[in-house]
C-alpha positions, 0 to 999 in steps of 0.5 A, a space after each residue: 191598247 199596245 201598237 199591235 192591238 192598235 195596228 190589228 184595229 186600223 187595218 180592220 178599220 181601213 177595210 171596213 171603211 173601203 168596203 162600205 164606202 165602195 158600195 156607197 161611193 155617192 156619200 164618200 166624203 172626208 166627214 162621214 169617213 171621220 164618223 165611220 171610224 169614230 163608231 168602229 174605233 168604239 165598237 172595236 174597243 167595245 168588242 175588245 172587253 167581251 173578247 178578253 180579259 181587257 179592262 177600260 181605263 178612263 183618264 181624267 181627261 176624258 180620253 179611255 185606253 183599253 189595256 188587255 193581257 189575253 194571248 187568246 184575244 191577240 189570236 182571235 184577232 189574227 185569225 178570220 172567222 174564229 170570232 162571229 162578233 166582229 166590230 
């Protein structure tokens, strides 16, 4: 995932997290936000693979990296409501 893709993901994650926990202030804790963020990141990576010609590279240490080359996917992520699927 390049820096532009990461910035788009982080922006969407912050907005989704604020919306989710804004409606549920009684469960807004650091631990629950971390769980939400981990789930969001995982779903985002899966969504990327379905939206473009992305591949998920698995490293020996167990980490994963999403590599994409599609300009259409980047336009879709920057354009609200272009995709029917959101992370």
